[in-house]
PALO-525167 format. One line per 2 residues: number of its first residue (from 1); their letters; for each residue x, y, z of N, C-alpha, C. Coordinates in steps of 0.2 Angstrom, whole numbers, plus 5000, padded with zeros to 4 digits. Layout:
BEGIN
NUM> a> X:Y:Z:X:Y:Z:X:Y:Z ~ ...;
# end
This chain:
BEGIN
1> xx> 4968:5732:4674:4968:5726:4670:4966:5729:4662 ~ 4965:5735:4658:4963:5739:4652:4970:5740:4648;
3> xx> 4974:5745:4653:4980:5744:4654:4986:5738:4651 ~ 4984:5732:4654:4989:5726:4652:4988:5723:4645;
5> xx> 4981:5726:4647:4978:5720:4638:4979:5724:4631 ~ 4982:5731:4632:4984:5735:4630:4993:5735:4627;
7> xx> 4995:5733:4633:5001:5730:4632:5003:5722:4631 ~ 4999:5718:4629:5002:5714:4628:4999:5714:4620;
9> xx> 4995:5719:4617:4991:5716:4608:5000:5718:4610 ~ 5002:5723:4609:5009:5729:4605:5017:5723:4606;
11> xx> 5019:5721:4611:5021:5716:4614:5022:5711:4608 ~ 5014:5705:4608:5014:5700:4604:5016:5701:4595;
13> xx> 5012:5706:4595:5011:5709:4584:5022:5714:4586 ~ 5023:5715:4589:5030:5714:4589:5033:5708:4587;
15> xx> 5033:5706:4593:5036:5700:4593:5035:5697:4585 ~ 5031:5696:4583:5026:5693:4579:5030:5695:4574;
17> xx> 5033:5703:4572:5035:5704:4569:5042:5702:4565 ~ 5047:5698:4569:5056:5691:4571:5054:5688:4569;
19> xx> 5047:5682:4567:5043:5676:4566:5042:5676:4559 ~ 5051:5670:4556:5047:5669:4548:5049:5663:4548;
21> xx> 5046:5656:4554:5050:5647:4552:5041:5648:4555 ~ 5040:5642:4555:5035:5638:4557:5035:5636:4566;
23> xx> 5043:5635:4563:5047:5634:4574:5046:5639:4579 ~ 5046:5643:4574:5048:5652:4578:5042:5651:4578;
25> xx> 5033:5650:4575:5026:5654:4570:5024:5650:4578 ~ 5023:5641:4579:5020:5640:4584:5022:5644:4592;
27> xx> 5029:5643:4592:5031:5647:4598:5027:5650:4603 ~ 5027:5655:4595:5025:5663:4597:5016:5661:4598;
29> xx> 5015:5657:4596:5005:5656:4600:5003:5654:4601 ~ 5011:5648:4607:5007:5643:4613:5015:5650:4617;
31> xx> 5013:5657:4617:5017:5659:4620:5013:5664:4621 ~ 5010:5667:4615:5007:5674:4617:4997:5675:4621;
33> xx> 4996:5665:4615:4986:5664:4614:4988:5656:4618 ~ 4991:5653:4620:4990:5648:4624:4987:5647:4630;
35> xx> 4988:5643:4633:4979:5642:4639:4985:5644:4646 ~ 4995:5647:4642:4998:5647:4650:5000:5655:4650;
37> xx> 4997:5658:4643:4998:5665:4641:4993:5671:4644 ~ 5002:5676:4646:4996:5683:4650:4986:5682:4650;
39> xx> 4987:5683:4640:4978:5684:4639:4977:5681:4640 ~ 4978:5674:4643:4973:5667:4645:4972:5670:4652;
41> xx> 4975:5673:4658:4974:5673:4662:4970:5680:4663 ~ 4971:5684:4660:4966:5686:4661:4959:5684:4661;
43> xx> 4957:5682:4655:4949:5676:4654:4951:5675:4658 ~ 4954:5673:4662:4951:5666:4671:4950:5672:4677;
45> xx> 4955:5678:4675:4951:5680:4682:4945:5689:4681 ~ 4942:5683:4676:4937:5689:4675:4931:5690:4681;
47> xx> 4929:5683:4685:4926:5683:4692:4928:5684:4697 ~ 4935:5688:4697:4937:5694:4702:4935:5700:4699;
49> xx> 4933:5703:4696:4932:5711:4692:4924:5710:4698 ~ 4926:5718:4698:4918:5720:4699:4914:5720:4694;
51> xx> 4909:5722:4694:4900:5721:4688:4902:5724:4686 ~ 4903:5731:4686:4906:5736:4681:4910:5737:4681;
53> xx> 4919:5731:4682:4925:5732:4679:4922:5725:4672 ~ 4921:5721:4674:4918:5717:4672:4917:5717:4663;
55> xx> 4910:5719:4661:4909:5719:4652:4914:5724:4648 ~ 4920:5730:4648:4922:5734:4648:4930:5728:4649;
57> xx> 4932:5723:4655:4939:5721:4651:4937:5716:4647 ~ 4932:5709:4649:4929:5702:4642:4930:5707:4634;
59> xx> 4924:5711:4635:4926:5714:4627:4933:5716:4624 ~ 4941:5722:4627:4944:5722:4625:4951:5714:4626;
61> xx> 4948:5710:4631:4949:5706:4631:4951:5701:4624 ~ 4944:5701:4623:4942:5699:4614:4944:5701:4610;
63> xx> 4943:5707:4610:4948:5711:4606:4955:5706:4602 ~ 4959:5709:4608:4966:5706:4608:4965:5701:4604;
65> xx> 4961:5693:4608:4961:5689:4606:4961:5687:4600 ~ 4953:5694:4597:4953:5690:4588:4956:5694:4586;
67> xx> 4963:5699:4585:4968:5705:4585:4974:5700:4581 ~ 4975:5696:4589:4983:5690:4587:4977:5683:4582;
69> xx> 4974:5682:4585:4972:5677:4579:4971:5678:4571 ~ 4971:5683:4570:4969:5688:4564:4975:5690:4560;
71> xx> 4983:5690:4566:4991:5692:4564:4992:5685:4565 ~ 4992:5680:4567:4995:5673:4567:4993:5670:4560;
73> xx> 4985:5672:4555:4983:5669:4549:4990:5670:4545 ~ 4987:5679:4548:4990:5686:4541:4999:5680:4538;
75> xx> 5001:5681:4545:5010:5679:4549:5009:5672:4543 ~ 5006:5669:4546:5005:5662:4541:5004:5658:4534;
77> xx> 5003:5661:4534:5002:5663:4528:5007:5665:4522 ~ 5011:5671:4524:5020:5673:4522:5024:5669:4525;
79> xx> 5023:5665:4529:5026:5657:4531:5026:5655:4527 ~ 5021:5652:4522:5021:5646:4520:5026:5649:4513;
81> xx> 5021:5654:4511:5025:5654:4505:5031:5658:4502 ~ 5033:5658:4508:5042:5658:4510:5046:5649:4512;
83> xx> 5041:5649:4514:5046:5640:4513:5045:5638:4506 ~ 5039:5643:4502:5039:5635:4494:5042:5638:4491;
85> xx> 5044:5647:4493:5052:5652:4487:5057:5647:4490 ~ 5057:5643:4497:5066:5642:4496:5063:5632:4496;
87> xx> 5058:5632:4493:5060:5622:4491:5058:5622:4480 ~ 5056:5627:4484:5058:5628:4474:5067:5633:4470;
89> xx> 5069:5634:4477:5073:5634:4474:5078:5629:4476 ~ 5079:5629:4479:5084:5620:4485:5082:5615:4480;
91> xx> 5075:5614:4479:5073:5608:4479:5074:5607:4471 ~ 5076:5612:4466:5073:5611:4460:5073:5604:4457;
93> xx> 5068:5604:4452:5066:5598:4448:5066:5602:4439 ~ 5069:5596:4437:5069:5594:4430:5061:5593:4427;
95> xx> 5058:5596:4425:5053:5593:4422:5054:5588:4414 ~ 5059:5591:4413:5060:5586:4407:5064:5577:4407;
97> xx> 5061:5575:4411:5066:5570:4417:5062:5565:4414 ~ 5062:5562:4411:5055:5555:4409:5053:5554:4415;
99> xx> 5047:5553:4419:5046:5547:4419:5045:5543:4425 ~ 5042:5540:4433:5044:5533:4434:5037:5527:4432;
101> xx> 5042:5523:4428:5038:5519:4421:5032:5513:4424 ~ 5027:5515:4425:5022:5510:4427:5021:5503:4425;
103> xx> 5021:5502:4432:5022:5493:4431:5016:5490:4431 ~ 5016:5487:4423:5012:5487:4419:5010:5477:4423;
105> xx> 5004:5478:4422:4999:5469:4425:4999:5463:4420 ~ 4999:5458:4423:4999:5452:4416:4994:5450:4421;
107> xx> 4990:5444:4414:4984:5439:4414:4988:5432:4422 ~ 4983:5431:4424:4986:5426:4430:4990:5422:4425;
109> xx> 4992:5416:4429:4993:5408:4425:4991:5408:4422 ~ 4984:5403:4426:4978:5399:4424:4976:5402:4415;
111> xx> 4973:5410:4420:4972:5415:4415:4973:5410:4405 ~ 4982:5412:4406:4988:5412:4401:4986:5407:4397;
113> xx> 4984:5399:4403:4986:5395:4402:4979:5395:4395 ~ 4973:5394:4398:4967:5395:4398:4964:5398:4392;
115> xx> 4967:5403:4391:4968:5410:4382:4968:5403:4378 ~ 4977:5401:4380:4983:5395:4375:4976:5390:4371;
117> xx> 4975:5385:4377:4967:5377:4376:4964:5380:4371 ~ 4959:5386:4373:4952:5389:4371:4957:5392:4360;
119> xx> 4961:5394:4359:4966:5399:4356:4962:5393:4352 ~ 4967:5386:4351:4972:5381:4351:4962:5379:4348;
121> xx> 4960:5377:4354:4952:5375:4347:4948:5377:4345 ~ 4949:5384:4343:4944:5386:4341:4949:5387:4334;
123> xx> 4955:5388:4334:4959:5383:4329:4956:5378:4325 ~ 4955:5374:4328:4948:5369:4327:4944:5367:4324;
125> xx> 4941:5375:4326:4931:5371:4324:4929:5373:4329 ~ 4934:5373:4334:4927:5376:4342:4922:5381:4344;
127> xx> 4920:5380:4348:4915:5390:4352:4911:5387:4355 ~ 4916:5394:4358:4917:5395:4365:4907:5395:4367;
129> xx> 4906:5389:4373:4900:5389:4375:4896:5390:4386 ~ 4898:5396:4385:4896:5395:4395:4889:5396:4396;
131> xx> 4887:5391:4400:4882:5392:4406:4883:5393:4414 ~ 4883:5389:4417:4880:5394:4424:4885:5390:4427;
133> xx> 4887:5394:4432:4890:5390:4438:4882:5388:4445 ~ 4881:5389:4445:4873:5385:4451:4870:5382:4442;
135> xx> 4872:5376:4447:4864:5369:4442:4858:5366:4449 ~ 4857:5366:4445:4851:5358:4448:4857:5352:4446;
137> xx> 4854:5347:4453:4855:5340:4455:4852:5335:4445 ~ 4847:5340:4443:4844:5337:4436:4849:5336:4431;
139> xx> 4853:5345:4428:4857:5345:4425:4866:5344:4428 ~ 4867:5342:4433:4872:5340:4433:4875:5334:4437;
141> xx> 4869:5331:4437:4874:5321:4439:4867:5316:4435 ~ 4860:5320:4438:4856:5317:4432:4857:5313:4425;
143> xx> 4855:5322:4420:4854:5319:4412:4863:5318:4411 ~ 4865:5320:4413:4872:5316:4413:4875:5309:4416;
145> xx> 4868:5302:4417:4869:5297:4416:4876:5298:4426 ~ 4873:5300:4430:4873:5296:4434:4868:5295:4443;
147> xx> 4872:5290:4441:4865:5286:4448:4863:5287:4450 ~ 4858:5286:4456:4858:5288:4462:4862:5287:4470;
149> xx> 4869:5279:4468:4871:5284:4473:4877:5283:4472 ~ 4877:5286:4464:4886:5291:4465:4887:5293:4472;
151> xx> 4895:5290:4471:4898:5294:4479:4898:5303:4476 ~ 4902:5303:4471:4896:5314:4469:4896:5315:4471;
153> xx> 4890:5313:4472:4880:5318:4474:4881:5317:4481 ~ 4887:5315:4486:4882:5316:4493:4887:5322:4494;
155> xx> 4883:5321:4499:4884:5329:4504:4892:5331:4506 ~ 4895:5327:4505:4901:5329:4508:4908:5329:4504;
157> xx> 4902:5329:4496:4908:5328:4490:4906:5333:4484 ~ 4902:5339:4485:4899:5344:4481:4895:5348:4488;
159> xx> 4896:5356:4486:4891:5360:4491:4885:5364:4488 ~ 4883:5359:4491:4873:5361:4489:4871:5367:4494;
161> xx> 4869:5372:4486:4867:5380:4487:4857:5380:4492 ~ 4852:5377:4490:4848:5375:4493:4845:5368:4491;
163> xx> 4836:5365:4498:4835:5361:4492:4833:5359:4487 ~ 4828:5367:4488:4822:5368:4480:4818:5366:4479;
165> xx> 4812:5366:4475:4805:5365:4474:4806:5356:4476 ~ 4811:5353:4476:4808:5348:4472:4816:5343:4479;
167> xx> 4814:5342:4486:4820:5338:4489:4825:5330:4483 ~ 4822:5329:4479:4829:5325:4472:4830:5333:4470;
169> xx> 4831:5338:4466:4832:5340:4462:4837:5346:4466 ~ 4839:5345:4470:4843:5351:4475:4847:5355:4468;
171> xx> 4849:5363:4474:4852:5366:4469:4860:5368:4472 ~ 4864:5369:4466:4873:5366:4471:4878:5369:4468;
173> xx> 4883:5369:4468:4888:5372:4462:4890:5369:4459 ~ 4891:5367:4453:4892:5364:4447:4900:5360:4450;
175> xx> 4901:5355:4447:4906:5350:4449:4908:5347:4446 ~ 4909:5351:4438:4911:5346:4432:4910:5354:4426;
177> xx> 4912:5356:4423:4906:5358:4415:4901:5355:4409 ~ 4902:5349:4413:4898:5346:4409:4891:5347:4407;
179> xx> 4885:5351:4413:4882:5349:4414:4881:5354:4406 ~ 4885:5359:4405:4885:5364:4398:4885:5361:4392;
181> xx> 4888:5353:4390:4885:5349:4390:4876:5345:4385 ~ 4870:5346:4389:4867:5345:4389:4864:5354:4386;
183> xx> 4865:5354:4392:4862:5362:4389:4865:5366:4382 ~ 4867:5364:4379:4874:5366:4375:4870:5362:4367;
185> xx> 4869:5359:4366:4865:5354:4362:4856:5349:4364 ~ 4852:5352:4370:4846:5355:4369:4842:5362:4366;
187> xx> 4851:5368:4368:4850:5372:4364:4848:5372:4355 ~ 4853:5367:4353:4853:5369:4349:4849:5364:4344;
189> xx> 4848:5359:4345:4840:5351:4346:4830:5357:4344 ~ 4833:5362:4351:4827:5369:4350:4828:5374:4343;
191> xx> 4832:5373:4337:4833:5376:4333:4831:5370:4327 ~ 4829:5365:4327:4827:5357:4322:4823:5352:4327;
193> xx> 4820:5352:4332:4820:5348:4335:4818:5341:4332 ~ 4821:5338:4324:4817:5335:4316:4824:5334:4318;
195> xx> 4827:5336:4314:4834:5337:4310:4842:5341:4318 ~ 4843:5336:4322:4847:5344:4326:4854:5344:4322;
197> xx> 4855:5351:4322:4861:5355:4317:4868:5350:4324 ~ 4873:5348:4319:4882:5346:4326:4883:5351:4325;
199> xx> 4888:5349:4332:4888:5354:4334:4896:5351:4337 ~ 4902:5356:4338:4906:5358:4337:4911:5362:4345;
201> xx> 4910:5363:4352:4910:5367:4358:4915:5367:4362 ~ 4916:5370:4363:4924:5369:4372:4916:5375:4375;
203> xx> 4921:5371:4380:4916:5374:4390:4919:5373:4393 ~ 4921:5383:4395:4928:5384:4401:4923:5385:4406;
205> xx> 4926:5383:4412:4921:5389:4417:4926:5387:4424 ~ 4921:5389:4428:4924:5385:4436:4922:5378:4436;
207> xx> 4923:5376:4442:4920:5371:4444:4923:5371:4451 ~ 4916:5368:4457:4920:5367:4462:4915:5360:4463;
209> xx> 4921:5361:4469:4923:5350:4471:4924:5349:4482 ~ 4921:5351:4487:4922:5349:4494:4926:5346:4492;
211> xx> 4934:5348:4491:4938:5341:4493:4946:5346:4498 ~ 4948:5341:4500:4954:5343:4507:4957:5346:4503;
213> xx> 4957:5352:4503:4964:5355:4501:4973:5351:4500 ~ 4980:5354:4493:4980:5348:4492:4987:5352:4488;
215> xx> 4993:5351:4490:4995:5354:4484:4994:5349:4473 ~ 4988:5345:4479:4987:5344:4469:4977:5345:4468;
217> xx> 4975:5348:4472:4966:5347:4473:4964:5355:4477 ~ 4961:5358:4472:4960:5364:4476:4952:5360:4478;
219> xx> 4947:5365:4481:4938:5364:4483:4936:5370:4474 ~ 4941:5371:4472:4939:5376:4465:4944:5378:4460;
221> xx> 4943:5375:4453:4945:5377:4449:4943:5375:4442 ~ 4947:5379:4436:4945:5381:4426:4946:5376:4428;
223> xx> 4941:5373:4422:4939:5367:4418:4937:5367:4409 ~ 4942:5365:4405:4937:5365:4402:4934:5359:4401;
225> xx> 4931:5360:4393:4924:5353:4391:4923:5354:4384 ~ 4928:5349:4382:4928:5347:4374:4921:5341:4371;
227> xx> 4915:5346:4364:4910:5342:4366:4908:5344:4357 ~ 4908:5335:4352:4905:5337:4348:4903:5333:4345;
229> xx> 4895:5332:4343:4891:5325:4340:4889:5328:4333 ~ 4885:5324:4331:4880:5323:4326:4886:5315:4321;
231> xx> 4883:5316:4312:4884:5308:4312:4891:5305:4311 ~ 4892:5299:4312:4896:5296:4309:4901:5298:4314;
233> xx> 4902:5301:4317:4909:5304:4324:4909:5297:4329 ~ 4917:5296:4326:4921:5290:4330:4928:5291:4334;
235> xx> 4927:5285:4337:4934:5287:4343:4939:5287:4339 ~ 4943:5286:4331:4946:5288:4330:4946:5299:4329;
237> xx> 4939:5298:4326:4941:5307:4328:4941:5309:4335 ~ 4943:5308:4335:4943:5309:4345:4948:5308:4346;
239> xx> 4954:5303:4346:4959:5300:4346:4964:5307:4342 ~ 4961:5309:4335:4963:5314:4333:4967:5319:4333;
241> xx> 4957:5323:4335:4957:5328:4338:4962:5332:4346 ~ 4962:5325:4348:4965:5326:4356:4969:5324:4353;
243> xx> 4975:5319:4351:4981:5321:4347:4987:5328:4347 ~ 4984:5328:4343:4984:5334:4337:4983:5344:4343;
245> xx> 4979:5342:4346:4978:5346:4355:4985:5345:4356 ~ 4987:5339:4356:4992:5341:4364:4998:5342:4360;
247> xx> 4999:5338:4352:5007:5343:4347:5005:5350:4348 ~ 5003:5354:4346:4999:5360:4346:5002:5364:4354;
249> xx> 4999:5361:4359:4999:5362:4364:5008:5362:4368 ~ 5009:5354:4367:5017:5356:4370:5021:5354:4364;
251> xx> 5020:5355:4359:5024:5351:4351:5024:5348:4351 ~ 5027:5349:4341:5025:5344:4335:5027:5337:4339;
253> xx> 5032:5335:4344:5036:5332:4343:5034:5326:4353 ~ 5027:5331:4354:5024:5327:4359:5020:5321:4359;
255> xx> 5024:5315:4362:5019:5310:4363:5014:5307:4365 ~ 5011:5303:4361:5003:5303:4365:4998:5295:4367;
257> xx> 4997:5295:4373:4995:5287:4376:4985:5290:4377 ~ 4985:5281:4378:4975:5283:4380:4975:5277:4382;
259> xx> 4971:5277:4390:4974:5274:4393:4963:5272:4394 ~ 4961:5264:4395:4954:5264:4398:4951:5266:4405;
261> xx> 4946:5271:4405:4945:5273:4413:4938:5271:4410 ~ 4934:5274:4414:4928:5277:4414:4924:5285:4420;
263> xx> 4918:5284:4417:4915:5291:4417:4907:5287:4415 ~ 4902:5293:4420:4896:5289:4421:4893:5290:4413;
265> xx> 4895:5298:4409:4893:5304:4402:4898:5295:4397 ~ 4902:5298:4398:4904:5292:4390:4904:5288:4390;
267> xx> 4905:5281:4388:4906:5277:4385:4910:5274:4374 ~ 4914:5270:4376:4916:5269:4382:4923:5274:4383;
269> xx> 4924:5275:4389:4927:5282:4391:4935:5281:4392 ~ 4941:5283:4392:4949:5286:4390:4954:5289:4396;
271> xx> 4957:5290:4398:4963:5294:4397:4969:5295:4395 ~ 4968:5298:4394:4974:5301:4388:4982:5308:4391;
273> xx> 4986:5305:4390:4996:5306:4393:4999:5309:4390 ~ 5002:5311:4391:5008:5317:4384:5013:5310:4392;
275> xx> 5021:5310:4382:5025:5309:4388:5028:5314:4387 ~ 5033:5312:4395:5034:5320:4402:5041:5326:4397;
277> xx> 5040:5330:4395:5045:5333:4393:5047:5337:4396 ~ 5048:5338:4405:5054:5334:4407:5059:5333:4406;
279> xx> 5056:5323:4407:5063:5320:4407:5062:5315:4400 ~ 5058:5317:4395:5060:5318:4387:5060:5307:4390;
281> xx> 5052:5304:4394:5049:5297:4395:5054:5293:4398 ~ 5060:5296:4402:5067:5291:4402:5063:5291:4412;
283> xx> 5056:5297:4413:5054:5294:4423:5058:5303:4424 ~ 5057:5306:4432:5056:5310:4433:5055:5309:4443;
285> xx> 5054:5316:4442:5050:5319:4452:5045:5319:4447 ~ 5043:5326:4442:5036:5325:4441:5034:5321:4438;
287> xx> 5035:5315:4434:5031:5314:4431:5030:5306:4433 ~ 5031:5303:4441:5036:5300:4443:5039:5295:4445;
289> xx> 5042:5295:4437:5043:5289:4436:5041:5285:4434 ~ 5037:5286:4430:5033:5283:4424:5030:5287:4419;
291> xx> 5035:5291:4414:5038:5292:4409:5030:5298:4407 ~ 5026:5299:4406:5021:5297:4402:5016:5302:4410;
293> xx> 5010:5310:4406:5008:5314:4414:5003:5312:4409 ~ 4997:5311:4414:4989:5312:4414:4986:5318:4415;
295> xx> 4983:5322:4409:4982:5329:4405:4973:5329:4405 ~ 4972:5321:4402:4959:5323:4401:4959:5318:4405;
297> xx> 4955:5318:4403:4950:5310:4402:4945:5314:4397 ~ 4941:5308:4392:4939:5309:4384:4934:5305:4384;
299> xx> 4928:5303:4381:4924:5295:4380:4920:5298:4374 ~ 4919:5295:4372:4908:5292:4364:4907:5296:4371;
301> xx> 4903:5302:4371:4900:5303:4374:4889:5298:4373 ~ 4886:5297:4380:4882:5290:4378:4879:5295:4379;
303> xx> 4873:5285:4374:4868:5285:4374:4864:5292:4377 ~ 4863:5290:4383:4857:5289:4390:4858:5296:4387;
305> xx> 4869:5299:4386:4867:5309:4388:4866:5313:4382 ~ 4866:5307:4376:4864:5310:4368:4856:5314:4370;
307> xx> 4853:5309:4370:4847:5309:4375:4843:5309:4375 ~ 4844:5314:4384:4845:5318:4387:4845:5326:4383;
309> xx> 4852:5327:4380:4852:5333:4375:4848:5331:4366 ~ 4841:5331:4366:4840:5327:4362:4841:5326:4355;
311> xx> 4845:5322:4354:4849:5319:4348:4845:5314:4352 ~ 4843:5311:4346:4839:5302:4343:4851:5298:4343;
313> xx> 4851:5294:4349:4856:5292:4350:4858:5287:4344 ~ 4855:5283:4340:4853:5279:4333:4856:5282:4329;
315> xx> 4858:5289:4332:4857:5292:4322:4864:5298:4323 ~ 4865:5301:4330:4868:5305:4327:4874:5301:4337;
317> xx> 4882:5301:4337:4887:5301:4337:4889:5305:4343 ~ 4896:5307:4346:4896:5313:4346:4902:5311:4350;
319> xx> 4908:5312:4354:4915:5312:4357:4914:5319:4362 ~ 4918:5316:4369:4917:5325:4374:4926:5322:4377;
321> xx> 4928:5329:4379:4935:5328:4384:4935:5334:4388 ~ 4937:5331:4395:4937:5337:4402:4945:5339:4403;
323> xx> 4946:5346:4404:4956:5345:4406:4954:5354:4406 ~ 4960:5355:4414:4960:5359:4419:4966:5365:4417;
325> xx> 4968:5370:4415:4971:5378:4414:4977:5374:4422 ~ 4974:5376:4427:4979:5376:4433:4984:5366:4434;
327> xx> 4981:5361:4429:4981:5357:4429:4991:5356:4423 ~ 4987:5360:4418:4989:5361:4410:4999:5366:4413;
329> xx> 4995:5372:4415:5000:5377:4418:5004:5373:4424 ~ 5002:5369:4429:5007:5367:4431:5013:5360:4430;
331> xx> 5011:5361:4424:5014:5353:4420:5020:5356:4414 ~ 5020:5361:4411:5019:5364:4407:5024:5370:4411;
333> xx> 5023:5374:4417:5031:5377:4419:5034:5373:4426 ~ 5030:5365:4427:5037:5362:4432:5030:5368:4441;
335> xx> 5026:5367:4441:5024:5370:4448:5021:5364:4451 ~ 5025:5361:4458:5019:5355:4461:5015:5358:4467;
337> xx> 5012:5363:4468:5007:5362:4469:5004:5368:4470 ~ 4999:5365:4468:4991:5371:4467:4990:5376:4469;
339> xx> 4989:5374:4476:4990:5379:4481:4993:5387:4480 ~ 5001:5389:4472:5000:5392:4472:4997:5396:4469;
341> xx> 4992:5391:4462:4987:5397:4459:4981:5402:4466 ~ 4979:5400:4470:4977:5403:4472:4981:5411:4480;
343> xx> 4986:5409:4479:4991:5409:4485:4987:5416:4486 ~ 4990:5420:4479:4992:5429:4477:4996:5430:4480;
345> xx> 4999:5428:4477:5009:5427:4480:5013:5431:4473 ~ 5014:5437:4474:5015:5441:4467:5022:5440:4465;
347> xx> 5031:5436:4469:5031:5434:4466:5031:5428:4464 ~ 5026:5424:4465:5024:5418:4460:5023:5422:4458;
349> xx> 5015:5426:4453:5016:5426:4447:5018:5432:4443 ~ 5023:5436:4443:5025:5441:4439:5030:5437:4437;
351> xx> 5034:5427:4439:5039:5422:4434:5032:5421:4426 ~ 5025:5424:4428:5023:5421:4424:5020:5428:4416;
# end
């Protein structure tokens, strides 16, 4: 058995000298150190040897195994070095060639429209004011003159988080950015309670409503709200501000009109339409043959809302308006389904 082990070792090492590639090397490993190799058969036959022969043969077999494994590792390094040299010669790399250009990222179309809207409002003197996405019923409804039986306060129309400390003031995801009106007015009034300073702010943020998802409605959406409070502010100021905004947003030739509407937190209230820029007012599928597109709701701040914000409604007046960046983007780019904004479809997003 000892002589046989010497023969196995010498034969294996001699065969290894002619190995120069990965496939042949792996075949050598299977032949001389694999489970069916002659060396492994020696290990399997140790039980048949006498007590005197067993340790001698076992020690010799282990030495042969270690020698073959060391030789395999050494040859493997040589083979890998040879492979690398062949690769460098055959796969020449020209380091002077320009690299592959990286695909640049881009802003989401809703974000692009949001920034454009805020930029226009900033040019008109509005300052950005942000508020909480999670609000109490007091700020989201009560302070904004929503009656207790208003349908928007029902469980099936709003996302309620918890009941809170009082059952009449639960916590919910804000359904509009209007709670920021109260917070902004109170923050300004706190600086001078007797004579609160005038404010002119834009309130951007995400809103949440428990609605059926359709091509024109989502459970979450961005909104930009505007608020101006001061002395002698009139509805004419509101119309002039929004008409100028529409011209800056849609072009100097954009025509607008106002229609009477009702909102709990403004009185009087209105909606503003812009002449369809697709058909020029002639009627098309985008404007539903009406020739006009509704883009925002607005009105004079209700006296109760002013009072809840810390402003005396007998001295101060103000106007407010709210509009959605997704809605604006849909109108500007003729997008027919609002769900595209949340679908993360690269083909859609790359168009902007």
